[in-house]
N, C-alpha and C positions, 0 to 999 in steps of 0.2 A: 590644564584640563579642568573643567568645572565638574565637581562631584555632586551627586544628588544629596538632598537632605536626608537625615537619618534620625530614627528613634531607637535607642538601645533599650532592651527590655530584660530585666532580671526577675524571675518568678521565685518566690521563697515561701516556705511553709512551716519551718521549724527554727527555734532558737538554737538548736544543737549545731547548726551550721553558721552561727553568727560570725565567727572569725573568718570563714571562707567568704561569706556574703560581703563583709566589710572590705576584704581584699579585692573582691570583684568590683565593687562600687568605686574604690579608689583608683583601680587600674583603668576603668572606663573614663573617669574624669581626667586621667593623665594622658589621654591619647593626643597624638600630634594633630590629628584632624578631629576636632570636637564634634560630638553629637549635638543636634538641636535640643534633645531632651533625653534624660535617663529616667525610665519609668520602672519603678520597683513595685511589683504586684504581690501583695500578701494574701496567701490562700487561707482565708478563714481562721486566722490566728490573731486575736485582739492584742495579746501581749507583745507578739513580734511586731505588729503594726505600730503600736505605740513607741516601742524602742526605735524602730526604723525611722519614724517621723522625727523623733527627738534628736537622733544622731546624724541622720543623712540630709534632712532638709536644709540645715544651716551650711552644708558643705558648698553648695552652688545653686544658683537660681534655676538651673536647668533640671534639677532633681525633683521628681514627683513620686510620692509614695501613695499607693491607692489600694483599696480592698478589692479582691476578686468578687465581681458582682454577677458571675455566672456560677453554675454548679461547681462544687468543690472538685479540685483536681487540676493537673497541669494544663489540660486543654482549655478549661474554663478560665484559668489565670491568663493564658496566652490570648484568648479571645477578648478578655477585658482590656488588654493592652492594645489590641487591634481597634477596639472601639474608640480609644483615646488618642492613639498615636497621630502626630501631625507630620512626621517625616515621610518622604517618598519611599524610603527603605526602612523596614523594621528588622532590627538585628536582635536575635535571641542569644543570651548568654546564661548558662546554668549558674545557680547560686553558689555552687562549689567549684567554679572554674574561673580562671583569670587569664586574660590575654598575656602572652609571653613577652610581647614588645609593645612599645608605644605606637607602632605602625600598623597595629592590628586593624583598626576601623578603616583607616585610609586604604589599606590593601583590599578589604572587602568591597568598599564603595567603588574602587577603580574598575572593577569588573563590570559595573553597571553602565559603563560608557557605551556598551553594546546593547541596543534596545531589545535584542533577542534574549538577553539574559534575564530570567525571572527570579532566580534564586542562587545564592552563593553560600558555600560553607567551607569549613577548614578542618584541620586535625585537632584531636584532643589527646594529650599524652597523660598517662596516669602519674599521680603523686601518691606513692604507696605509704601507708602508715609506718611500715618498717622496711620490708623488702618484698620484691615480687614473689607471690606465692609459688611454691614448687609445682603445684598442679596446673598452673597456667602455662602452656607451651609457648616458647619463643625461640626462633632459630638463632637470633643474635640478641644478647643482653642489651637492653636499652632501645631496641626497635620493637614495633608492634608485634604482638602475638596473634595467633589465629582466633583466640577466644576473648580478646580484649574488649570486644563489643559488650560482653557481659557486664563490665564495669563502666560502660558508657564511653569507651575510648576507641580511637582509631585502631583498626585491626589489620593483620596481614591479609592481603587480597584486595584491599582498596587501592586506588591509583596512587602511584608515587610521584606523578607529575600532574599538572592541572588538566582536568578532563571533565567531560560531561558524565553525569551519573544519574541513576534512577531516583535516589533520594539522599538527603543530607542527614547528619547526626545532630540531635537536638542541643547538645552542649555548645555548639558553635555554628550557627546558621543564620541566614537572612533571606528576606523575600521582598519583592515589590509589594507594597501594601495594597494597592487598589485591586489587582487581580485576586489576591487572597481573600480580601473582604467580600468581593463579588461572589466568591465560591462559598461564603458562609463561614470561613475560618476553619479552625480545628474541630474535628468531630469528637464529642464527648463519649465516654464509655469504653474507649480502647486504650487510653493513655494512663499514665501513672497517677495514682491518688495516694498522697502521703507516701508511706513506705511500701505500698503494694507495688511490686516490680513489673507491672504491665508497661507497655510502651507502644511504639509504632505509630503514634498519632502524626508525627512529622512524615513518616513514610507514606501514610495514607494521603496526606495533603499534597506531597510532591507528586504522587501518581495521579491524583485527581487534577492537579494543575496541568500536567502534561496531557491528560486525556481531553481537557477542555481547550488547551492551547498546544496543539501538536508540535508547533515549531519552537516552543519555549525551551530555553537552555537552562538546565540545572547544573551549576558548575561547582566542582570540588577542587579547591586549591590547597594542597597539603602544606604549603609554606605558611599558611595563615593558622597559627598555632595558639591553642589555649592549654594551660596546665590544669588538669582535672583531678581534684582530690578524691581519693578512694577511701571510704570509711572502713574501719576494721571489720565490720560485719560482712562486707562484700569480699573479703579475702578468704572466706571459708568455703569449703566444698559445698556445703549446704546451700549457700547463696547461688553458686553456679547452677545447681539443679533447679532451684526455685525460679531463677531468672530465665533459664532456658525453657522451662515449662511455660512460664508466663509469655515468653516470646511466641511460642507455638499457639497459645490461646489468642493472642493479639493478631497473629497472622491469619488465623481462621476468621476472625472478625473482619479484617480487611478484605479477605477473599470474598466474603459475603457482600461487602459494600461495593467493591469495584472490580471483582472478577479475579479468579485464581491465577490466570496467566500473568497479569501485571503484578499481582500481590507477591508471587513467588519466583519471578524471573531471576532475580539476583541470587536468591537463596539456592536455587537449583544448581547454578554454576559454582557457588561457594561450597556446597555440600559435595558436589561431584569432583571438584578439582583441588580446592585448597585444603580441605580437611583430611582427605586420604593421604596427602603428602605429609601433613603434620603427624598423623598416626605412624606412618612409615619411618619418618625421621626420628621421632621420639622412641619408637620401639627399637630401632637400630642402635641408638645411643645407649639404651638400657642394656642391650645385648653385648655391647662393647665394654661393659663394666661400669656403667653409670646407672644403677638401678633406680635412682630418684626420677630419671626421665620417663620411666614407665608410667608415673602419675600423669604426665602430660597426655600420653596416648589414651589412658583410661578416661581422662577428663573430656577429651574430644568425643569419645564414644558415648559417655554418659550425657553430655550436652545434647548431642544429636538425638539420643533416645528420649530425653526429657522433652525436647522441643516437639518431637513427633507425637508423643503422648498428649502434650498440650494442644497440638493442632487437632488431633482426633477428638479430644474432649470438646474443643471449641466448635468443631464441625457438628458434633452430636448435639450440643446445646442449641445451635442455630437451626438445626433440622427439626426440632420439636415444635 
């Protein structure tokens, strides 16, 4: 089977993730199916750009280190890569994530043998700095928890087998380049800028892609795995609240751009079905003599509340 050509993109903004960035670059270059190019986009950080060029360009002729020539932020960096990419498929990998196997890229590209497939993504599993925080609920240790999306990872409620989904997660996703470029790429203003924990730019793009191409398939294959490093600051309860609030703000922005029905369809099911089960499970475990589990129930309630406040704040801002 002939696979489409690919451009792998890693967007980076800080030297603090240098170890993780280097691991990601080496893992991409070690793939069984090589990419036509590896584009490393540096988001307005001259020192990082200089070091990246010095250390990465000699590794392989396919490596290119470029500056973000769009507004600062992840959306702008990704759009810079879309401007430059030559591959039929553009694959986005976070700068703190690494493919788990050398079959990662080949597995992504194999899905594109079906012309109806416009986007493919996979799982992201957390690599904790120490151990999983007690306040993040998980039914089974080592499996995704209901709130793992807060740290950019696969969460309980996502498909456990290959399936079509509304949107992909940014740490491990890919798109056919031409349709995305025709749509104007990622929208600026709703995505992450540096350490500000906004997000959802990939959600907005996936929804807009399906609105423009109703028959397009967006495929989630959980067997395509990256390991996603979680920094220590993201293991604290404060980050849970901040990230949840920011998610609400971002969802309000998406609702304004593409309509509330599409923007919140998955979230309604997740909030109505997945999260109440988590609260019940964690509360029951606490009542049976494991009081630490009460933190999980409280975390779910706090996350939903913070997201709701963020959404209301976002709606208020857009209505003015």
